[in-house]
C-alpha angles and dihedrals in degrees: 000000000000111000123207117246125203114189107198090175131052117257125163115268096247091054091047092052092048094047093047091050093050094045092049090050092048093049091051099042105034096058093201094108108086114172122198092237133041122250137062121333124235111238115194121191101204104174143020131179119251094258093047093242097127141026136192132193148127141261120224137187118242088261091058098255111142113243100178145335126226143190136180146094117001092235092054093243094125116025130163118207126201116195116225 
């Protein structure tokens, strides 16, 4: 399933692509993220540090209910998720 990404902050395109791929993979494989409605999730990247080393954001169901928050490396290589 293709999730929807909303980048509120600026991050270089290669980092975006890498992070989106890793987050999509995690959402599909981990199985911890259970939205209340079927369909793609909305992933919002809400903050990044000035050197683009880290990002933070949340994952929401299509209805707007928060499923999880996350933070970690800007390229998605090391992300920590917290279920809501």
